[in-house]
RODO-2510 file (C-alpha; in nm, 4 decimals, decimal comma):
residues 376
     n   res          X          Y          Z
     1     x    -3,3153     0,6757     1,1878
     2     x    -3,3772     0,3375     0,9841
     3     x    -3,7218     0,2854     0,8315
     4     x    -3,9157     0,0542     1,0463
     5     x    -4,1407    -0,2805     0,9435
     6     x    -4,5040    -0,2611     0,8883
     7     x    -4,5520    -0,5027     1,2011
     8     x    -4,3070    -0,3119     1,4416
     9     x    -4,4990     0,0094     1,3525
    10     x    -4,8797    -0,1234     1,4164
    11     x    -4,7763    -0,2976     1,7397
    12     x    -4,9392    -0,0967     2,0241
    13     x    -5,0607    -0,1914     2,3548
    14     x    -5,3168     0,1628     2,3177
    15     x    -5,6542     0,0063     2,2854
    16     x    -5,5659    -0,2330     2,5599
    17     x    -5,4783     0,0461     2,7972
    18     x    -5,8233     0,2461     2,6771
    19     x    -6,0236    -0,0792     2,7038
    20     x    -5,9087    -0,1803     3,0399
    21     x    -5,9232     0,1840     3,1969
    22     x    -6,2347     0,2547     3,0934
    23     x    -6,3738    -0,0686     3,1699
    24     x    -6,2526    -0,0670     3,5163
    25     x    -6,3222     0,3042     3,5697
    26     x    -6,6855     0,2562     3,4689
    27     x    -6,7531    -0,0152     3,6887
    28     x    -6,5901     0,1840     3,9829
    29     x    -6,8297     0,4705     3,8855
    30     x    -7,1595     0,2304     3,9422
    31     x    -7,0562     0,0690     4,2297
    32     x    -6,9649     0,4019     4,3959
    33     x    -7,2754     0,5729     4,3051
    34     x    -7,4734     0,2747     4,4481
    35     x    -7,2676     0,3408     4,7447
    36     x    -7,3512     0,7038     4,7694
    37     x    -7,7306     0,6307     4,7319
    38     x    -7,7307     0,4189     5,0266
    39     x    -7,5177     0,5889     5,2706
    40     x    -7,6628     0,9178     5,1658
    41     x    -7,9969     0,8535     5,0318
    42     x    -8,1184     0,5856     5,2292
    43     x    -7,9334     0,5938     5,5121
    44     x    -7,8927     0,9789     5,5448
    45     x    -7,5368     0,8484     5,7201
    46     x    -7,2192     0,9802     5,5408
    47     x    -6,8847     0,8554     5,7206
    48     x    -6,5282     0,9086     5,6551
    49     x    -6,4694     0,6630     5,4462
    50     x    -6,7580     0,7890     5,1963
    51     x    -6,5284     1,1304     5,1538
    52     x    -6,2167     0,9215     5,1110
    53     x    -6,3671     0,7205     4,8086
    54     x    -6,5149     1,0141     4,6835
    55     x    -6,1291     1,1831     4,6677
    56     x    -6,0123     0,8303     4,4943
    57     x    -6,2347     0,8321     4,2252
    58     x    -6,1243     1,1775     4,1520
    59     x    -5,7549     1,0580     4,1667
    60     x    -5,8875     0,7777     3,9211
    61     x    -6,0760     1,0053     3,6755
    62     x    -5,8153     1,1967     3,6449
    63     x    -5,5945     0,9265     3,6058
    64     x    -5,7904     0,7599     3,3279
    65     x    -5,8474     1,1022     3,1550
    66     x    -5,4630     1,2048     3,1565
    67     x    -5,3958     0,8396     3,0283
    68     x    -5,6238     0,8280     2,7396
    69     x    -5,5143     1,1514     2,6051
    70     x    -5,1690     1,0105     2,6553
    71     x    -5,2271     0,6961     2,4329
    72     x    -5,4085     0,9580     2,1482
    73     x    -5,0539     1,1379     2,1846
    74     x    -4,8671     0,7635     2,1023
    75     x    -4,7950     0,6057     2,4535
    76     x    -4,8393     0,2261     2,3945
    77     x    -4,6592     0,2321     2,0870
    78     x    -4,2758     0,1845     2,0625
    79     x    -4,0956     0,4638     2,1425
    80     x    -3,9180     0,4778     1,7615
    81     x    -4,2257     0,4952     1,6339
    82     x    -4,3699     0,7370     1,8290
    83     x    -4,0590     0,9696     1,7732
    84     x    -4,1167     0,8912     1,3724
    85     x    -4,4550     1,0411     1,3828
    86     x    -4,4131     1,3580     1,5959
    87     x    -4,0426     1,3516     1,6184
    88     x    -3,8395     1,3935     1,9229
    89     x    -4,0842     1,7018     2,0867
    90     x    -4,3984     1,4173     2,0829
    91     x    -4,1786     1,1511     2,2281
    92     x    -4,0699     1,4166     2,5346
    93     x    -4,3962     1,5039     2,5551
    94     x    -4,5509     1,1340     2,5985
    95     x    -4,2739     1,0558     2,8473
    96     x    -4,3247     1,3499     3,0771
    97     x    -4,6801     1,2765     3,0844
    98     x    -4,6010     0,9152     3,1797
    99     x    -4,3305     0,9520     3,4007
   100     x    -4,5005     1,2828     3,5794
   101     x    -4,9032     1,3143     3,6260
   102     x    -4,9341     0,9741     3,4918
   103     x    -4,7626     0,7555     3,7545
   104     x    -4,8244     1,0105     4,0581
   105     x    -5,1926     0,9778     4,0022
   106     x    -5,1602     0,6041     3,9616
   107     x    -4,9451     0,5694     4,2786
   108     x    -5,2146     0,7696     4,4913
   109     x    -5,4757     0,5895     4,3439
   110     x    -5,4232     0,2872     4,4756
   111     x    -5,2821     0,3790     4,8166
   112     x    -5,5739     0,6380     4,8901
   113     x    -5,8915     0,3816     4,9189
   114     x    -5,6701     0,1727     5,2211
   115     x    -5,8015     0,4503     5,4400
   116     x    -6,1637     0,4085     5,3567
   117     x    -6,0874     0,0108     5,3921
   118     x    -5,9671     0,0910     5,7272
   119     x    -6,1678     0,2900     5,8555
   120     x    -6,5053     0,0967     5,7155
   121     x    -6,3385    -0,1849     5,9114
   122     x    -6,2600     0,0493     6,2259
   123     x    -6,6083     0,1417     6,2431
   124     x    -6,8152    -0,2018     6,1590
   125     x    -6,5916    -0,4548     6,4025
   126     x    -6,5001    -0,2383     6,6551
   127     x    -6,1061    -0,3342     6,6964
   128     x    -5,9454    -0,2699     7,0239
   129     x    -5,7018     0,0188     7,0910
   130     x    -5,3975    -0,1026     6,9898
   131     x    -5,5163    -0,2873     6,6983
   132     x    -5,6923     0,0035     6,5476
   133     x    -5,4059     0,2016     6,5881
   134     x    -5,2089    -0,0393     6,3675
   135     x    -5,4633    -0,0892     6,1192
   136     x    -5,4295     0,2896     6,0465
   137     x    -5,0800     0,2995     6,0602
   138     x    -5,0652     0,0411     5,7715
   139     x    -5,2398     0,2356     5,6071
   140     x    -5,0074     0,5151     5,6391
   141     x    -4,7159     0,3248     5,5911
   142     x    -4,8401     0,2183     5,2181
   143     x    -4,9409     0,5684     5,1820
   144     x    -4,5534     0,7300     5,2810
   145     x    -4,3817     0,4409     5,0829
   146     x    -4,6252     0,5234     4,7539
   147     x    -4,5352     0,9073     4,8108
   148     x    -4,1449     0,8426     4,8337
   149     x    -4,1747     0,5836     4,5553
   150     x    -4,3242     0,8824     4,3494
   151     x    -4,0339     1,1105     4,4560
   152     x    -3,7919     0,8173     4,3668
   153     x    -3,8913     0,7792     4,0421
   154     x    -3,9082     1,1593     3,9714
   155     x    -3,5491     1,2236     4,1125
   156     x    -3,3977     0,9236     3,9227
   157     x    -3,1980     1,1324     3,6844
   158     x    -2,9719     1,4567     3,7342
   159     x    -3,1563     1,6975     3,6354
   160     x    -3,4933     1,5301     3,7066
   161     x    -3,6350     1,6376     3,3441
   162     x    -3,3758     1,3850     3,2021
   163     x    -3,6263     1,1077     3,2476
   164     x    -3,8131     1,2335     2,9839
   165     x    -3,5543     1,5054     2,7877
   166     x    -3,3613     1,1914     2,6626
   167     x    -3,1722     1,3982     2,4847
   168     x    -3,0009     1,5233     2,7809
   169     x    -2,8231     1,2388     2,8574
   170     x    -2,5754     1,2778     2,5568
   171     x    -2,5273     1,6461     2,7384
   172     x    -2,3986     1,5431     3,0384
   173     x    -2,6953     1,4421     3,2433
   174     x    -2,7081     1,1168     3,4620
   175     x    -2,8978     0,8739     3,6078
   176     x    -2,9309     0,6129     3,8926
   177     x    -2,8922     0,2699     3,7745
   178     x    -3,2836     0,2085     3,7249
   179     x    -3,2763    -0,1154     3,8799
   180     x    -3,3048     0,0711     4,2306
   181     x    -3,6000     0,2734     4,1322
   182     x    -3,7262    -0,0835     4,0514
   183     x    -3,6547    -0,2617     4,3589
   184     x    -3,8066     0,0244     4,5584
   185     x    -4,1041     0,0602     4,3739
   186     x    -4,1225    -0,3494     4,4048
   187     x    -4,0848    -0,2900     4,7809
   188     x    -4,3539    -0,0263     4,7695
   189     x    -4,5929    -0,2827     4,5897
   190     x    -4,4912    -0,5670     4,8424
   191     x    -4,6599    -0,3194     5,1398
   192     x    -4,9378    -0,2692     4,9639
   193     x    -5,0315    -0,6377     4,8541
   194     x    -4,9714    -0,7561     5,2294
   195     x    -5,1897    -0,4679     5,3488
   196     x    -5,4823    -0,5700     5,1166
   197     x    -5,4296    -0,8960     5,1984
   198     x    -5,4184    -0,8384     5,6137
   199     x    -5,7180    -0,5974     5,5765
   200     x    -5,8814    -0,8987     5,3697
   201     x    -5,8076    -1,1375     5,6380
   202     x    -5,8994    -0,9419     5,9032
   203     x    -6,2766    -0,9530     5,8959
   204     x    -6,2913    -1,3248     5,8546
   205     x    -6,0635    -1,3802     6,2104
   206     x    -6,3463    -1,2097     6,3982
   207     x    -6,6714    -1,3111     6,1874
   208     x    -6,5516    -1,6717     6,2576
   209     x    -6,6079    -1,5830     6,6201
   210     x    -6,9617    -1,4388     6,5905
   211     x    -7,2698    -1,6925     6,6533
   212     x    -7,4125    -1,7075     6,2612
   213     x    -7,5161    -1,9078     6,0277
   214     x    -7,2349    -2,0531     5,7787
   215     x    -7,3731    -1,9000     5,4715
   216     x    -7,3988    -1,5807     5,6656
   217     x    -7,0307    -1,6196     5,7602
   218     x    -6,9340    -1,7256     5,4072
   219     x    -7,1437    -1,4414     5,2051
   220     x    -6,9956    -1,1351     5,4965
   221     x    -6,6557    -1,3037     5,4670
   222     x    -6,7182    -1,2522     5,0637
   223     x    -6,7842    -0,9159     5,1255
   224     x    -6,5456    -0,7907     5,3299
   225     x    -6,2730    -1,0218     5,2008
   226     x    -6,2499    -0,8748     4,8251
   227     x    -5,9620    -0,6528     4,9194
   228     x    -5,7691    -1,0258     4,8645
   229     x    -5,8022    -0,9886     4,4682
   230     x    -5,6695    -0,6392     4,5319
   231     x    -5,3782    -0,8222     4,6760
   232     x    -5,3226    -1,0531     4,3562
   233     x    -5,3367    -0,7517     4,1329
   234     x    -5,0355    -0,5861     4,3414
   235     x    -4,8500    -0,8882     4,3248
   236     x    -4,9274    -0,9281     3,9419
   237     x    -4,7771    -0,5655     3,8902
   238     x    -4,5026    -0,6057     4,0729
   239     x    -4,3904    -0,8434     3,8110
   240     x    -4,4436    -0,5261     3,5823
   241     x    -4,2069    -0,3163     3,7435
   242     x    -3,8951    -0,4656     3,5627
   243     x    -4,0353    -0,2648     3,2719
   244     x    -3,9574     0,0822     3,4419
   245     x    -3,5758    -0,0046     3,3634
   246     x    -3,6273    -0,0624     2,9646
   247     x    -3,5023     0,2946     2,8821
   248     x    -3,4797     0,2146     2,4961
   249     x    -3,8589     0,1994     2,4979
   250     x    -4,0285     0,3246     2,7903
   251     x    -4,3567     0,4479     2,5843
   252     x    -4,4227     0,0387     2,5027
   253     x    -4,2362    -0,1291     2,8194
   254     x    -4,4328     0,0367     3,0657
   255     x    -4,7382     0,0099     2,8954
   256     x    -4,8539    -0,3200     3,1486
   257     x    -4,7158    -0,1761     3,4187
   258     x    -4,9891     0,1612     3,3695
   259     x    -5,2354    -0,1251     3,2916
   260     x    -5,2269    -0,3068     3,6544
   261     x    -5,1620    -0,0255     3,8623
   262     x    -5,5301     0,0929     3,7251
   263     x    -5,6718    -0,2114     3,7591
   264     x    -5,5303    -0,2172     4,1341
   265     x    -5,6682     0,1075     4,2167
   266     x    -6,0059     0,0458     4,0821
   267     x    -6,0491    -0,2721     4,2288
   268     x    -5,9703    -0,1905     4,6108
   269     x    -6,2488     0,0975     4,5475
   270     x    -6,4753    -0,1674     4,4602
   271     x    -6,4032    -0,3879     4,7290
   272     x    -6,4382    -0,1017     4,9475
   273     x    -6,7874    -0,0242     4,8153
   274     x    -6,9416    -0,4230     4,8273
   275     x    -6,9862    -0,4211     5,2148
   276     x    -7,1622    -0,0976     5,1852
   277     x    -7,4409    -0,2221     4,9384
   278     x    -7,6538    -0,4444     5,2044
   279     x    -7,9612    -0,2285     5,2176
   280     x    -8,0217    -0,1926     4,8323
   281     x    -7,9350    -0,5465     4,7998
   282     x    -8,2274    -0,6191     4,9811
   283     x    -8,4509    -0,3680     4,8124
   284     x    -8,3488    -0,5329     4,4741
   285     x    -8,4472    -0,8806     4,6299
   286     x    -8,7830    -0,7897     4,7614
   287     x    -8,7095    -0,8087     5,1371
   288     x    -8,7197    -0,4991     5,2412
   289     x    -8,9001    -0,1903     5,0594
   290     x    -8,7775     0,1179     4,9602
   291     x    -9,0071     0,2744     5,2353
   292     x    -8,8415     0,0886     5,5053
   293     x    -8,5077     0,3229     5,5606
   294     x    -8,6739     0,6024     5,7193
   295     x    -8,4368     0,9165     5,6808
   296     x    -8,6274     1,0698     6,0031
   297     x    -8,5650     0,7559     6,2074
   298     x    -8,2019     0,6902     6,0877
   299     x    -8,1235     1,0450     6,1590
   300     x    -8,2431     1,0264     6,5058
   301     x    -8,0926     0,7250     6,5409
   302     x    -7,7468     0,8241     6,4793
   303     x    -7,7667     1,1612     6,6689
   304     x    -7,4529     1,2067     6,8674
   305     x    -7,4962     1,3150     7,2742
   306     x    -7,2218     1,4200     7,4860
   307     x    -7,1924     1,0816     7,6402
   308     x    -7,2981     0,8319     7,3473
   309     x    -7,1416     0,7855     7,0202
   310     x    -7,2666     0,7559     6,6771
   311     x    -7,4308     0,3905     6,7625
   312     x    -7,5399     0,4432     7,1011
   313     x    -7,2289     0,2719     7,3063
   314     x    -7,1259     0,4809     7,6169
   315     x    -6,8049     0,5879     7,6246
   316     x    -6,6838     0,3557     7,8824
   317     x    -6,8330     0,0377     7,6302
   318     x    -6,6359     0,1651     7,3523
   319     x    -6,2982     0,1391     7,4966
   320     x    -6,3869    -0,2625     7,5408
   321     x    -6,2251    -0,4158     7,2246
   322     x    -6,5015    -0,5988     7,0886
   323     x    -6,6157    -0,7228     6,7365
   324     x    -6,9661    -0,5204     6,6700
   325     x    -7,1688    -0,5143     6,3856
   326     x    -7,3696    -0,1995     6,3904
   327     x    -7,7267    -0,2032     6,2963
   328     x    -7,8420    -0,0252     5,9948
   329     x    -7,5125    -0,0329     5,8509
   330     x    -7,3572    -0,1610     5,5120
   331     x    -7,4180    -0,5241     5,4812
   332     x    -7,4649    -0,6097     5,8097
   333     x    -7,8988    -0,5123     5,8440
   334     x    -7,8839    -0,8979     5,9952
   335     x    -7,8860    -0,8738     6,3739
   336     x    -7,5602    -1,0063     6,5134
   337     x    -7,4740    -0,9184     6,9358
   338     x    -7,1555    -0,7988     7,0104
   339     x    -6,8765    -1,0743     7,1066
   340     x    -6,6117    -0,9758     7,3511
   341     x    -6,3128    -1,1454     7,4246
   342     x    -6,3740    -1,2347     7,7454
   343     x    -6,7603    -1,3202     7,7452
   344     x    -7,0416    -1,3398     7,4797
   345     x    -7,4036    -1,2526     7,4787
   346     x    -7,6183    -1,4949     7,2986
   347     x    -7,9293    -1,2735     7,2408
   348     x    -7,9366    -1,2873     6,8556
   349     x    -8,3417    -1,2588     6,7080
   350     x    -8,3992    -1,4811     6,4749
   351     x    -8,5970    -1,3934     6,1725
   352     x    -8,9470    -1,4847     6,3233
   353     x    -8,8998    -1,3183     6,6461
   354     x    -8,8045    -0,9964     6,4790
   355     x    -9,1031    -1,0119     6,2390
   356     x    -9,3182    -1,0469     6,5639
   357     x    -9,1393    -0,8037     6,7553
   358     x    -9,1578    -0,3917     6,7763
   359     x    -8,8130    -0,3776     6,7336
   360     x    -8,7055    -0,2221     6,3772
   361     x    -8,5626    -0,4395     6,1403
   362     x    -8,2076    -0,4232     6,1592
   363     x    -8,1696    -0,3173     6,5351
   364     x    -8,0395    -0,5364     6,7883
   365     x    -8,2706    -0,5868     7,0991
   366     x    -8,1296    -0,7314     7,3879
   367     x    -8,2756    -0,8234     7,7266
   368     x    -8,0830    -0,8381     8,0629
   369     x    -8,3011    -1,0584     8,3284
   370     x    -8,2089    -0,9035     8,6833
   371     x    -8,2806    -1,0791     9,0116
   372     x    -8,2478    -0,9427     9,3062
   373     x    -8,2520    -1,0706     9,6470
   374     x    -8,2618    -0,8462     9,9562
   375     x    -8,3150    -0,9145    10,3349
   376     x    -8,3801    -0,6808    10,6443
***
């Protein structure tokens, strides 16, 4: 192997990888911890999406740690430099980690949290049955496409280990055209970007129909629409996917792809957690006290019965396609009435009415006036 010049040897994306991974992961840890404090300590109401977020953080944590180990082994530097420093065995170990657990965890890391977003939107916006099925199907499609993407990457060569044991190519191993793998990965990225965009746009179309102040609508749309940022990250990542075709320098050519995959996964988690921090936001602004969230009251309120669902709606009402912002739920601590497709109930309490009423803040008070006429 000819000697390498100093500039080429020192050229590495390792520091950039480590800085990006740990910066976003630490922010995610902080946001997720705040989420679980609100959901578990203040509201005492852990939902399905909370478990999904916890599982996603396990994946992202493993992704961050394994990538950190791989960077210390030489990932991010040019393949020739890694081989010169540690020989062929070191290069194969770095490639094995990169194409094996690293890519798998990164792909699952941005596919899994979409289920949390769908669960959150289904719970607080209460879409119709068909729309609910569509939302879960969309998240499932992204997950299935992502799993297939992992399989496509790992089976690109025959035998599969030729993907990282490059010396097997001279011994008769064969690989598909790398652009087949790249094309499918771009397809998966496009589906993920579409899902992020749709899940970010859907709340906007629901909220604009509710009778809220413009300021409140904007705040809620921004909180629930942060997935659009993840959509942008997915699009940027698609432009980095051609690096997979760089068989001559895979430890350096795929570095940007790994970086943007980590950013996308963490941004989706952060976007899924922001809407749940409403109670904590109100407490920090002094608009509520820590003691105003009574765990015993919340437990009593959220207690299910055979005829009522989580939020006290009857099973008959639950079947109706409504846009409901549930009380004491996530960002929505302001009273909002349910608006159906066919009619609207305009009995929203303003702040003064809430203070003068006996209804706990965050609960919906509805008064129905019924007139009955009868004759002999």
